[in-house]
C-alpha positions in Angstrom: 20.0 120.4 -13.4 20.3 116.7 -13.0 17.5 114.2 -12.3 18.5 110.8 -11.0 16.1 108.0 -11.6 15.9 104.3 -10.9 16.6 102.0 -13.9 12.8 101.4 -14.1 12.4 105.1 -14.8 10.6 106.2 -11.6 12.1 109.2 -9.8 13.4 108.5 -6.3 14.0 112.2 -5.4 10.7 112.9 -3.4 11.2 110.0 -1.0 14.9 110.5 -0.5 15.2 114.2 0.5 18.8 114.1 1.9 21.4 112.1 0.1 19.2 111.2 -2.8 19.4 114.7 -4.2 22.4 115.2 -6.6 25.0 117.7 -5.5 25.7 120.3 -8.1 29.1 122.0 -8.1 29.3 124.6 -11.0 33.1 124.7 -10.8 35.8 123.0 -13.0 38.0 121.7 -10.2 37.0 118.6 -8.2 35.0 119.6 -5.2 36.0 118.7 -1.6 33.5 116.0 -0.5 33.0 114.0 2.7 33.1 110.7 0.8 36.6 109.2 0.2 37.8 108.8 -3.4 38.5 105.1 -3.8 39.2 105.3 -7.6 43.0 105.0 -7.1 42.5 101.4 -5.9 41.1 100.3 -9.3 42.1 99.7 -12.9 40.4 102.0 -15.3 39.5 101.3 -18.9 37.3 102.8 -21.6 35.4 101.4 -24.5 37.3 103.5 -27.0 39.3 106.7 -27.1 41.1 109.2 -29.4 44.9 109.2 -29.0 45.8 111.4 -26.1 42.3 111.5 -24.7 42.1 108.2 -22.9 41.1 107.0 -19.4 43.9 108.9 -17.7 42.1 112.2 -18.5 39.3 111.2 -16.2 41.4 111.3 -13.1 44.2 113.8 -13.9 42.3 116.7 -12.1 42.7 118.9 -15.1 39.4 120.5 -16.2 40.8 121.2 -19.7 41.4 117.5 -20.5 38.7 114.9 -21.2 38.0 111.4 -22.3 37.0 111.5 -25.9 35.4 108.3 -27.2 36.2 107.1 -30.7 34.1 104.1 -31.6 30.6 102.7 -31.9 28.0 103.4 -29.2 27.4 102.7 -26.4 30.4 104.3 -24.9 31.4 103.2 -21.4 34.0 103.5 -18.6 34.9 100.4 -16.6 36.4 100.6 -13.1 37.7 97.2 -11.8 38.8 96.8 -8.1 41.0 93.9 -7.0 38.6 93.1 -4.2 35.0 93.8 -3.4 34.5 97.4 -2.2 31.6 99.5 -0.9 30.7 102.2 -3.5 28.5 105.1 -2.3 28.5 107.7 -5.0 30.1 108.9 -8.2 31.1 112.5 -9.0 31.3 113.4 -12.7 32.4 116.6 -14.4 30.5 117.5 -17.6 30.4 120.8 -19.5 27.6 121.3 -22.0 28.7 124.9 -22.8 32.1 123.6 -23.9 31.2 120.2 -25.4 27.7 120.7 -26.8 26.6 117.4 -28.5 29.5 115.5 -27.0 27.9 115.9 -23.5 26.0 112.9 -22.1 22.3 113.4 -21.4 21.7 109.9 -19.9 24.0 107.7 -17.9 23.5 104.2 -16.7 25.5 102.9 -13.8 26.1 99.1 -13.6 27.8 97.0 -10.9 28.8 93.4 -10.4 31.5 90.9 -9.6 32.8 90.9 -13.2 32.1 92.1 -16.7 29.7 89.2 -17.4 27.2 89.8 -14.6 26.9 93.6 -14.4 23.4 94.9 -13.5 21.9 98.3 -13.7 21.8 100.1 -10.3 21.0 103.6 -11.4 20.0 105.8 -14.3 20.9 109.5 -14.4 19.2 112.0 -16.7 21.2 115.3 -17.2 19.9 118.5 -18.6 22.8 120.7 -20.1 25.1 120.0 -17.1 28.0 122.3 -16.4 30.2 121.3 -13.4 30.6 118.4 -11.1 27.5 116.3 -10.3 27.6 113.9 -7.4 25.0 111.2 -6.8 24.4 107.8 -5.3 25.1 104.8 -7.4 22.4 102.7 -5.7 18.6 103.2 -5.9 17.9 101.1 -2.8 17.1 103.2 0.3 18.9 102.4 3.6 17.1 101.3 6.8 16.3 104.9 7.8 15.0 105.9 4.4 17.2 109.1 4.5 19.9 107.9 2.0 20.9 105.0 -0.2 22.7 101.9 0.6 26.2 101.5 -0.9 26.8 99.0 -3.7 29.3 96.3 -2.9 31.0 95.3 -6.1 34.3 94.4 -7.8 33.3 96.3 -11.0 31.6 99.5 -11.7 30.6 100.6 -15.2 29.4 104.0 -16.3 27.6 103.8 -19.6 26.7 106.8 -21.8 23.2 105.9 -23.0 22.6 109.1 -24.9 24.2 112.4 -25.7 22.6 115.8 -26.0 21.4 116.6 -29.5 21.9 112.9 -30.4 25.7 113.3 -30.5 27.7 110.2 -31.4 30.9 110.5 -29.5 31.2 111.8 -25.9 33.4 113.9 -23.7 33.7 113.3 -19.9 36.1 115.7 -18.2 36.4 114.0 -14.8 35.1 111.1 -12.8 35.5 110.1 -9.1 34.3 106.9 -7.5 33.4 107.5 -3.8 33.1 105.2 -0.9 30.8 105.6 2.1 31.6 108.3 4.7 34.1 107.1 7.3 32.5 106.7 10.7 33.8 108.5 13.8 35.5 106.4 16.4 33.2 104.3 18.6 33.3 106.8 21.5 32.5 109.7 19.2 36.0 111.1 19.1 36.2 113.2 16.0 40.0 112.7 15.9 40.5 108.9 16.3 43.9 107.5 16.9 44.5 105.5 13.7 48.2 105.6 12.7 50.7 103.3 14.4 52.6 106.3 15.7 49.6 107.7 17.5 48.5 104.3 18.8 51.9 104.0 20.6 50.7 106.8 22.9 47.0 105.8 23.0 47.2 104.8 26.7 49.1 106.2 29.7 51.7 103.8 31.1 
C-alpha cells in the first residue's frame, strides 16, 4: 500500500478522490496507462551505481534488472528534458519481497528549471511495495479539485529519502515519467486526424 503526501506531511488523499489515489499494479511488466510516457525525450542520470546496474536498467522494461546505487545517501535519479515539459505522474516499479532492505520506503519528488533550483513537489510513503505504483508528481489540485495540476519543468528528480529497515543502498526496477492525458479533438472525435497522410484527406474536394 502506498500513501502519497504533500512535502509538508499532510495527506491529500481524502480531498482528491479520483486521480489523487495511487494506482497499484501488482505485476512486474509496465502497465498500460492513459498517460503518455515522455521519458524517452530526456537524459537520465543517477547519483551512483554498481557496474551493470545503471540508469539504463530503469527504462529497459525488464523486471529482472534494476538500478543499484553504490554511494553515499541520499540516492537520486535525475531526468533532464531539453525543453520545459508538462509532467503529470510517475510510475515506479519496486519489489520489497525481492529487494528487502534495498526497497525505498520514502521518496521525494523535486522539479525545477535546473539542478540548482529544484523544489519538493511531492513526498510518497511506501509500505512494502510490490509492483508498479503510479501517482501524481504535483500536490496542487486543479481547478475542479478532482485531480492534480501537471508540473511544468525542465528537470525532475526522484530522491530516495529512506529505505525499508534503514537499508543503505537502493534498488529501483523501473521508472516511467508520464505527461498529461492527451485531449480528444475539439469536436469530440475519438480518432482525430493527426498524421500528414490523414490530413491530406481531411476534407472532400
